ZAMI-824283 format. One record per residue: x, y, z of N, C-alpha, C in turn. Coordinates in steps of 0.05 Angstrom, whole numbers, padded with zeros to 5 digits, always signed. Example, Ala and Ser with C-alpha at 12.3 -4.5 7.8 and 13.67 -1.06 7.14 Angstrom:
<recs>
+00264-00114+00156+00246-00090+00156+00264-00066+00156+00257-00045+00142+00273-00021+00143+00258+00001+00157
</recs>
This chain:
<recs>
+00638+02500+01294+00613+02492+01307+00616+02466+01322+00604+02465+01346+00605+02441+01362+00577+02429+01364+00575+02404+01357+00549+02390+01359+00545+02382+01388+00521+02387+01399+00516+02380+01427+00521+02351+01433+00521+02334+01413+00524+02305+01417+00553+02297+01420+00572+02315+01414+00600+02309+01417+00612+02330+01436+00633+02322+01451+00643+02339+01472+00667+02356+01463+00674+02356+01438+00697+02371+01429+00691+02384+01402+00708+02403+01394+00705+02416+01368+00719+02399+01347+00704+02388+01328+00715+02369+01308+00733+02383+01288+00753+02369+01280+00771+02377+01258+00765+02359+01234+00748+02367+01216+00738+02350+01194+00757+02349+01171+00762+02325+01161+00779+02321+01137+00765+02300+01120+00773+02300+01094+00760+02282+01075+00782+02267+01059+00777+02242+01055+00796+02224+01041+00781+02202+01028+00794+02186+01011+00780+02163+00999+00775+02142+01020+00753+02126+01016+00748+02103+01033+00770+02083+01027+00780+02069+01047+00801+02050+01044+00794+02023+01057+00809+02002+01052+00803+01975+01062+00800+01974+01093+00815+01990+01107+00813+01990+01137+00786+02001+01147+00770+02013+01129+00744+02024+01136+00722+02004+01134+00728+01980+01125+00707+01960+01118+00687+01956+01141+00697+01951+01165+00679+01944+01187+00661+01967+01195+00672+01991+01198+00655+02014+01206+00637+02023+01183+00646+02019+01158+00629+02025+01135+00604+02007+01135+00607+01982+01140+00585+01963+01142+00566+01971+01165+00578+01978+01188+00562+01985+01211+00545+02010+01206+00557+02031+01195+00542+02055+01190+00519+02050+01170+00525+02035+01149+00503+02028+01130+00480+02014+01144+00487+01996+01162+00467+01981+01176+00451+02000+01194+00464+02019+01207+00450+02038+01225+00433+02059+01210+00443+02067+01186+00430+02090+01172+00408+02081+01153+00413+02059+01139+00395+02052+01117+00376+02029+01124+00351+02030+01114+00333+02008+01119+00338+01985+01099+00355+01990+01079+00361+01970+01059+00387+01956+01066+00388+01930+01063+00413+01915+01069+00429+01912+01044+00455+01917+01046+00473+01914+01023+00490+01889+01025+00495+01877+01002+00511+01853+01001+00541+01859+01008+00555+01839+01018+00583+01842+01025+00600+01849+01001+00591+01840+00977+00605+01847+00953+00606+01877+00948+00584+01890+00955+00582+01920+00951+00604+01933+00968+00607+01925+00993+00626+01938+01011+00655+01932+01002+00659+01908+00992+00686+01901+00981+00693+01918+00957+00673+01923+00941+00677+01940+00917+00683+01968+00925+00670+01978+00946+00674+02005+00955+00702+02009+00966+00710+01992+00985+00736+01996+00999+00760+01990+00980+00755+01975+00959+00777+01968+00940+00775+01984+00914+00755+02002+00913+00753+02019+00889+00747+02005+00864+00731+01983+00865+00723+01968+00841+00698+01980+00829+00702+01997+00808+00680+02010+00794+00663+02029+00812+00673+02035+00836+00660+02053+00854+00680+02073+00864+00672+02099+00864+00689+02120+00876+00676+02127+00902+00692+02136+00921+00681+02142+00948+00698+02162+00962+00685+02176+00982+00699+02195+00999+00690+02189+01028+00709+02192+01046+00704+02188+01074+00708+02214+01089+00692+02219+01110+00696+02241+01128+00708+02230+01154+00728+02243+01165+00740+02235+01190+00744+02259+01208+00745+02255+01234+00749+02276+01253+00777+02273+01265+00796+02290+01256+00824+02288+01265+00827+02294+01295+00808+02307+01307+00810+02314+01335+00795+02294+01353+00785+02272+01341+00771+02253+01357+00789+02239+01377+00781+02236+01401+00799+02224+01422+00802+02194+01420+00819+02183+01437+00822+02154+01439+00833+02140+01414+00850+02155+01400+00863+02143+01376+00844+02137+01353+00822+02151+01352+00802+02146+01331+00802+02168+01310+00825+02181+01307+00827+02204+01289+00823+02198+01260+00825+02173+01252+00821+02165+01224+00796+02148+01220+00779+02147+01241+00755+02131+01239+00733+02145+01223+00720+02129+01207+00698+02139+01189+00676+02151+01206+00668+02176+01199+00644+02188+01211+00623+02195+01190+00630+02192+01165+00612+02197+01143+00624+02188+01117+00608+02184+01097+00617+02173+01071+00597+02179+01049+00607+02178+01025+00590+02178+01001+00603+02159+00981+00586+02144+00967+00596+02125+00947+00581+02132+00921+00595+02128+00898+00583+02135+00872+00595+02117+00851+00582+02117+00828+00590+02101+00805+00587+02117+00780+00606+02114+00761+00603+02126+00735+00586+02107+00717+00567+02119+00703+00550+02104+00685+00549+02118+00658+00546+02102+00637+00544+02114+00610+00516+02126+00607+00515+02150+00596+00489+02164+00593+00470+02148+00576+00479+02136+00555+00461+02121+00537+00449+02097+00551+00462+02086+00572+00452+02063+00586+00437+02070+00612+00435+02096+00618+00423+02104+00643+00393+02106+00641+00380+02107+00664+00351+02109+00665+00342+02138+00660+00360+02157+00659+00352+02185+00655+00361+02196+00628+00368+02179+00609+00377+02189+00583+00356+02206+00570+00330+02198+00575+00308+02213+00562+00303+02239+00576+00315+02244+00599+00311+02268+00615+00334+02288+00612+00353+02281+00594+00375+02298+00589+00375+02308+00560+00387+02331+00555+00391+02339+00527+00415+02324+00517+00410+02299+00510+00432+02280+00505+00438+02279+00475+00463+02281+00467+00472+02279+00440+00480+02250+00435+00462+02235+00422+00467+02206+00418+00491+02200+00400+00500+02220+00385+00524+02216+00368+00549+02216+00385+00547+02225+00410+00571+02225+00427+00567+02203+00448+00573+02179+00440+00568+02155+00457+00585+02153+00482+00605+02171+00485+00622+02169+00508+00612+02187+00532+00590+02200+00529+00580+02217+00551+00572+02200+00575+00579+02211+00599+00574+02195+00623+00559+02212+00644+00551+02198+00665+00538+02209+00688+00551+02198+00713+00547+02211+00736+00556+02200+00761+00531+02195+00779+00528+02170+00787+00505+02162+00803+00513+02159+00832+00501+02174+00850+00507+02171+00879+00492+02147+00890+00507+02128+00900+00496+02103+00911+00487+02106+00939+00505+02114+00957+00498+02117+00986+00512+02142+00997+00498+02154+01017+00509+02177+01031+00500+02174+01060+00519+02176+01079+00511+02173+01107+00530+02187+01125+00520+02196+01148+00536+02209+01168+00528+02198+01196+00548+02192+01212+00543+02183+01239+00525+02203+01254+00506+02193+01270+00486+02210+01283+00499+02233+01298+00520+02228+01314+00532+02248+01331+00544+02271+01315+00550+02267+01288+00563+02287+01272+00544+02300+01251+00519+02296+01254+00500+02308+01235+00496+02338+01241+00487+02352+01220+00482+02381+01222+00508+02397+01225+00530+02386+01215+00555+02400+01215+00565+02406+01187+00548+02400+01167+00554+02406+01139+00571+02384+01126+00573+02360+01139+00589+02339+01128+00577+02327+01103+00551+02323+01103+00537+02312+01079+00540+02331+01056+00537+02357+01061+00541+02377+01040+00569+02376+01028+00589+02374+01045+00617+02373+01036+00622+02348+01020+00611+02325+01028+00614+02300+01013+00602+02302+00985+00578+02314+00984+00565+02317+00958+00581+02336+00940+00592+02357+00952+00609+02375+00936+00633+02360+00925+00644+02341+00940+00666+02325+00929+00657+02309+00904+00633+02299+00905+00623+02284+00882+00619+02303+00858+00607+02326+00863+00603+02345+00842+00629+02355+00829+00649+02360+00847+00675+02368+00837+00688+02346+00820+00685+02321+00829+00695+02299+00813+00682+02296+00786+00655+02298+00786+00640+02296+00761+00647+02319+00742+00651+02343+00753+00657+02366+00736+00685+02363+00724+00703+02347+00737+00730+02344+00726+00731+02324+00703+00708+02311+00697+00707+02292+00675+00693+02306+00652+00708+02314+00631+00697+02330+00609+00671+02319+00596+00669+02292+00595+00646+02280+00582+00622+02275+00601+00626+02282+00626+00604+02278+00646+00584+02301+00644+00558+02294+00645+00538+02314+00641+00521+02319+00666+00521+02301+00686+00504+02305+00709+00511+02285+00732+00503+02293+00756+00504+02276+00779+00474+02271+00786+00467+02245+00792+00439+02240+00798+00437+02219+00820+00413+02217+00832+00409+02198+00855+00379+02195+00860+00373+02175+00876+00345+02171+00885+00343+02177+00915+00320+02188+00923+00315+02193+00951+00287+02181+00957+00286+02165+00979+00260+02154+00987+00241+02176+00995+00216+02173+00991+00196+02194+00993+00194+02207+01021+00199+02191+01042+00196+02202+01069+00221+02215+01080+00243+02214+01065+00268+02226+01075+00269+02256+01070+00253+02271+01085+00251+02299+01081+00277+02315+01085+00293+02308+01105+00319+02323+01108+00337+02320+01083+00338+02296+01071+00354+02292+01048+00343+02308+01024+00316+02307+01021+00303+02322+00999+00309+02352+01002+00307+02362+01026+00313+02391+01031+00342+02397+01025+00360+02379+01032+00388+02384+01027+00394+02385+00997+00384+02366+00982+00389+02366+00953+00377+02391+00939+00353+02399+00947+00341+02423+00935+00358+02447+00942+00368+02448+00967+00384+02471+00975+00410+02472+00959+00420+02448+00950+00445+02447+00935+00440+02449+00905+00416+02457+00897+00408+02462+00869+00405+02437+00852+00400+02414+00865+00392+02390+00851+00363+02395+00842+00356+02384+00819+00329+02386+00808+00314+02360+00811+00290+02360+00822+00274+02336+00823+00259+02334+00796+00267+02314+00780+00256+02312+00753+00237+02288+00749+00234+02271+00769+00216+02249+00765+00209+02236+00792+00185+02228+00795+00176+02213+00819+00170+02184+00811+00182+02165+00823+00179+02137+00816+00162+02123+00837+00139+02114+00829+00120+02101+00847+00128+02072+00854+00129+02066+00879+00135+02039+00888+00164+02031+00882+00182+02050+00880+00210+02044+00872+00224+02026+00893+00219+02031+00918+00232+02016+00940+00212+01995+00951+00223+01972+00957+00208+01951+00971+00222+01945+00997+00211+01953+01020+00224+01950+01046+00205+01936+01065+00213+01913+01074+00197+01897+01092+00168+01892+01082+00167+01887+01056+00142+01881+01043+00125+01905+01036+00135+01929+01041+00120+01953+01035+00134+01970+01014+00118+01981+00995+00130+01997+00973+00130+02026+00981+00152+02040+00973+00155+02068+00978+00163+02082+00952+00153+02107+00948+00160+02122+00925+00189+02133+00927+00200+02141+00904+00226+02153+00903+00226+02178+00887+00241+02198+00895+00245+02222+00879+00273+02220+00865+00273+02227+00840+00298+02227+00825+00309+02255+00822+00333+02260+00833+00345+02286+00833+00369+02287+00814+00373+02309+00801+00395+02312+00782+00409+02339+00786+00435+02339+00785+00451+02363+00785+00468+02363+00760+00464+02383+00742+00477+02384+00716+00505+02396+00718+00524+02384+00703+00551+02394+00702+00561+02395+00673+00581+02411+00668+00594+02412+00642+00575+02418+00619+00555+02435+00624+00536+02443+00603+00513+02424+00599+00511+02403+00616+00488+02385+00614+00463+02399+00623+00441+02393+00611+00415+02405+00620+00392+02388+00610+00369+02394+00621+00345+02380+00614+00335+02389+00587+00321+02371+00572+00310+02379+00546+00290+02402+00550+00279+02405+00573+00259+02426+00579+00271+02447+00598+00297+02451+00597+00309+02471+00614+00300+02499+00605+00301+02519+00623+00291+02546+00616+00304+02557+00590+00330+02552+00587+00344+02562+00563+00332+02550+00538+00327+02523+00538+00316+02510+00515+00288+02519+00509+00272+02523+00531+00244+02531+00527+00242+02559+00516+00259+02577+00526+00259+02605+00516+00267+02605+00486+00288+02590+00480+00297+02589+00452+00274+02578+00434+00261+02557+00443+00239+02545+00428+00216+02565+00425+00210+02580+00446+00188+02600+00445+00194+02622+00425+00219+02632+00426+00227+02653+00407+00225+02643+00378+00233+02618+00374+00231+02607+00347+00202+02605+00338+00185+02597+00356+00156+02596+00349+00145+02623+00343+00153+02643+00359+00143+02671+00354+00153+02681+00327+00179+02676+00321+00190+02686+00296+00176+02672+00272+00171+02646+00275+00158+02631+00253+00129+02641+00250+00116+02647+00272+00088+02657+00270+00087+02684+00257+00106+02702+00264+00106+02728+00253+00112+02728+00223+00130+02710+00215+00136+02707+00187+00112+02698+00172+00097+02679+00183+00073+02668+00171+00052+02690+00167+00048+02706+00188+00028+02728+00187+00036+02748+00166+00062+02756+00165+00072+02775+00146+00068+02765+00117+00073+02739+00113+00070+02728+00086+00040+02729+00077+00022+02722+00096-00006+02723+00089-00016+02751+00084-00005+02771+00099-00013+02799+00094-00003+02808+00067+00021+02801+00059+00031+02809+00033+00014+02796+00011+00007+02771+00015-00009+02757-00005-00036+02770-00008-00047+02779+00015-00074+02791+00014-00072+02818+00000-00050+02833+00005-00047+02859-00008-00046+02856-00038-00033+02835-00047-00031+02831-00076-00058+02825-00089-00075+02812-00073-00102+02805-00083-00121+02828-00083-00116+02848-00066-00134+02871-00063-00135+02887-00089-00159+02896-00096-00164+02913-00121-00174+02940-00112-00164+02961-00124-00172+02988-00117-00202+02993-00125-00214+03011-00111-00241+03018-00116-00241+03042-00136-00247+03038-00162-00246+03060-00182-00270+03079-00179-00265+03104-00185-00287+03123-00184-00304+03122-00209-00331+03124-00205-00350+03124-00228-00354+03153-00236-00349+03158-00261-00350+03186-00271-00378+03198-00267-00399+03181-00272-00426+03192-00271-00435+03198-00242-00428+03181-00224-00439+03185-00197-00418+03193-00177-00392+03193-00186-00370+03199-00168-00370+03182-00143-00381+03158-00145-00382+03140-00123-00361+03118-00125-00362+03099-00107-00343+03077-00107-00357+03052-00115-00347+03038-00135-00359+03014-00144-00340+02990-00138-00348+02972-00120-00331+02949-00114-00329+02929-00137-00305+02921-00144-00302+02901-00165-00302+02873-00154-00297+02869-00128-00298+02842-00116-00304+02844-00086-00313+02823-00075-00319+02823-00046-00294+02824-00030-00297+02837-00006-00275+02838+00012-00269+02810+00023-00244+02804+00029-00236+02779+00040-00227+02782+00069-00234+02763+00085-00225+02764+00114-00200+02748+00117-00181+02760+00130-00155+02747+00135-00157+02732+00161-00151+02706+00160-00150+02690+00184-00121+02682+00190-00113+02687+00214-00085+02680+00222-00087+02656+00241-00074+02634+00233-00074+02611+00250-00048+02609+00265-00050+02607+00291-00026+02604+00308-00025+02577+00319-00003+02563+00315+00000+02536+00326+00011+02538+00354-00001+02522+00373+00008+02522+00400+00031+02504+00405+00047+02510+00425+00070+02493+00432+00063+02478+00458+00066+02453+00457+00060+02436+00481+00085+02426+00494+00089+02431+00519+00112+02423+00533+00106+02400+00552+00124+02382+00555+00121+02359+00573+00138+02363+00598
</recs>
């Protein structure tokens, strides 16, 4: 596919961000994001200090720019127990080494958008997270008005699990954020469909057992109606009892 904004058919490749990308990385962040990042952040990215990253380049770009950054994604590994979404995961606190991958920034040069570059970069992150046995999810924040990004993450099966009011402060104005999660290596929400179905079946089984027990108890209390020799009628020895079955409801959050 050729983007109308570029005059050639791109040959897209992906590699780690490296120190020589520093200048263009800073420039793209400045062009793409309304938030300004400290120089320390960029140094950490290009030198791989606690941050993993992938760069997109166009090998068929003219004028010797075949290794110039046209897109990127940066991410960081965080401990699940220390993350802001620990309560939104089916997290086993006894396994303190469980981790998550948090996407910090994702950007593509304007001329190269709508070519699937962002999707490929996110797939690199997901593949990386999946390769870590103790990693349970990839997650990120999206500002409320970034509809293309929201559409992209939903299309890639990310789940929006929380909306944070006033999360961003930009030029004195607050903006909401959506929190998206993609589960890997068996990670899932405490209220995932599998968990809810299992919980529902347990409730039904418990309820049926309770009803059966009460029916058996009632049968034991029941007394037969003996026939009266003189009248050949039925004489009740005790009043009938009404069985009440109480069903407890399940409340989901």
